[in-house]
C-alpha positions in Angstrom: 0.0 0.0 0.0 1.3 3.4 -1.0 1.4 6.5 1.3 -1.2 9.3 0.8 -0.8 11.4 -2.4 -0.7 14.5 -0.2 2.7 13.3 1.1 4.3 13.9 -2.3 4.4 17.6 -2.0 5.6 17.6 1.6 8.4 15.1 0.9 9.4 16.9 -2.3 9.7 20.2 -0.5 11.6 18.7 2.4 14.1 17.4 -0.1 14.3 20.8 -1.7 13.2 19.5 -5.1 11.1 21.3 -7.7 8.2 19.5 -9.4 10.3 19.4 -12.6 13.3 17.8 -10.8 11.1 15.2 -9.1 9.3 14.5 -12.4 12.7 13.9 -14.3 14.0 11.6 -11.5 10.8 9.6 -11.4 10.3 9.3 -15.2 7.0 11.1 -15.2 5.8 14.5 -16.5 6.0 17.7 -14.5 2.4 18.4 -15.3 1.4 15.0 -13.7 3.2 16.0 -10.5 1.5 19.4 -10.5 -1.9 17.7 -11.0 -1.3 15.2 -8.2 -0.2 17.9 -5.8 -3.2 20.1 -6.6 -5.6 17.1 -6.3 -6.8 17.4 -9.9 -6.0 13.8 -10.9 -5.9 10.3 -9.5 -2.9 8.8 -11.3 -2.2 5.2 -12.1 -0.6 3.0 -9.5 2.6 2.6 -11.6 3.2 6.4 -11.8 2.6 7.0 -8.1 4.9 4.0 -7.2 7.6 5.5 -9.4 7.3 8.9 -7.6 7.3 7.3 -4.1 10.2 5.0 -5.0 12.2 8.1 -6.1 11.4 10.0 -2.9 12.4 6.9 -0.8 15.7 6.6 -2.5 16.5 10.3 -2.2 15.6 10.4 1.5 17.8 7.4 2.2 20.7 9.2 0.5 20.1 12.3 2.6 20.1 10.2 5.8 23.3 8.3 4.8 25.2 11.5 4.2 24.7 12.3 7.9 25.7 15.9 7.5 24.9 18.1 10.5 24.6 21.9 11.0 28.1 22.1 12.4 29.5 20.6 9.2 28.1 23.2 6.9 27.7 26.4 8.9 29.6 29.6 8.4 31.3 30.3 11.7 31.7 34.0 11.1 28.3 35.5 11.9 28.0 39.0 10.7 24.9 40.9 11.9 23.7 44.4 12.8 22.2 46.0 15.9 18.7 47.3 16.0 19.9 50.9 16.2 22.1 50.5 13.1 20.9 52.7 10.2 19.3 50.8 7.3 21.8 52.3 4.9 24.7 50.9 7.0 23.1 47.5 7.0 22.8 47.7 3.2 26.5 48.6 2.9 27.4 45.6 5.1 25.3 43.3 2.9 27.1 44.6 -0.2 30.5 44.4 1.3 30.2 40.8 2.4 27.9 39.6 -0.4 25.1 38.6 1.9 21.4 39.1 1.1 20.3 38.9 4.8 21.7 39.6 8.3 20.6 38.6 11.8 19.7 41.6 14.0 21.0 41.8 17.6 20.0 43.8 20.7 22.2 43.5 23.8 23.8 40.4 22.4 20.6 38.6 21.7 19.1 37.8 18.3 15.9 39.8 18.0 15.2 39.8 14.3 16.5 39.7 10.7 16.9 42.1 7.8 17.2 41.3 4.2 17.5 42.9 0.8 13.9 42.0 0.3 12.9 44.0 3.5 14.8 47.0 2.3 13.4 46.8 -1.2 9.8 46.5 0.3 10.3 49.8 2.1 11.7 51.4 -1.1 8.8 50.3 -3.1 6.4 52.1 -0.7 7.7 55.3 -2.2 10.3 56.2 0.4 13.0 58.5 -0.9 16.6 57.5 -0.2 17.0 60.3 2.3 13.9 59.1 4.2 15.2 55.5 4.1 18.5 56.7 5.5 16.8 57.9 8.7 15.3 54.5 9.4 17.0 52.1 11.7 17.2 48.3 11.3 14.8 48.0 14.2 12.2 50.0 12.3 12.0 47.6 9.4 13.4 44.3 10.7 11.6 41.0 10.2 11.2 38.0 12.6 14.5 36.3 13.7 15.8 33.3 11.7 15.0 29.9 13.2 17.6 28.4 15.5 18.9 24.9 15.4 21.6 23.0 17.3 25.0 22.0 16.0 23.7 18.4 15.6 20.6 19.2 13.5 20.6 17.0 10.4 20.9 18.6 6.9 17.4 17.6 5.8 15.8 19.6 8.6 17.9 22.6 7.7 17.0 22.2 4.0 13.3 22.1 5.0 13.7 25.3 7.1 15.5 27.1 4.2 12.4 26.5 2.0 10.7 29.2 4.1 13.5 31.2 5.8 16.5 33.0 4.3 18.9 31.6 6.9 19.2 29.4 9.9 21.2 30.2 13.0 23.2 27.5 14.7 23.3 27.5 18.5 25.6 25.5 20.8 25.0 25.6 24.6 22.9 28.7 24.3 25.6 30.5 22.3 25.3 31.6 18.6 28.1 29.7 16.8 27.2 29.8 13.1 24.8 30.6 10.3 23.6 28.6 7.3 22.1 30.1 4.2 20.9 28.6 0.9 24.3 29.3 -0.6 25.8 27.0 2.1 23.3 24.2 1.1 24.2 24.6 -2.5 27.9 24.1 -1.7 27.1 20.9 0.2 25.0 19.5 -2.7 27.8 20.1 -5.1 30.6 18.9 -2.9 29.2 16.0 -1.0 28.4 12.4 -1.9 24.8 13.4 -2.1 24.1 13.7 -5.8 20.6 13.7 -7.2 
């Protein structure tokens, strides 16, 4: 007996696969995957089995790799304080090539700021001189999720489907950060090849 069809989208996203990638690996069409995930079709047993067999194989590979947060995190965490000007945060992002930064207040992570957050305020019609008066605390978003150094890669991958970054904590102390760029490096350099 096969799992529920609704599991396909959950498992595909947890693995960080697009519909097109899963379709190619399973030997089915991308439109079939789209129709299954939207509930518009009840596919044949053979097609569904091919999709679930592919998902099973990929999940086994991910678990065998056994990569943890501490293996892939960037140890140098660059962030900004809530009272930092937005223009300065923007300069820091440009200087280091980051698209997001954690936000600190009194040594604690209290939020995050990204290029997307800054662009959203610019699109509201704020002039550069008005934007330059704002602090990071004025426009910051929620903090990035936090994981332990032992968190497996597939959980981090799942979190990065929603968040721009994941912070790594060890004994209550911030010790690293993981972004989508770090995950891409792992996928290209590890024994996990799709």
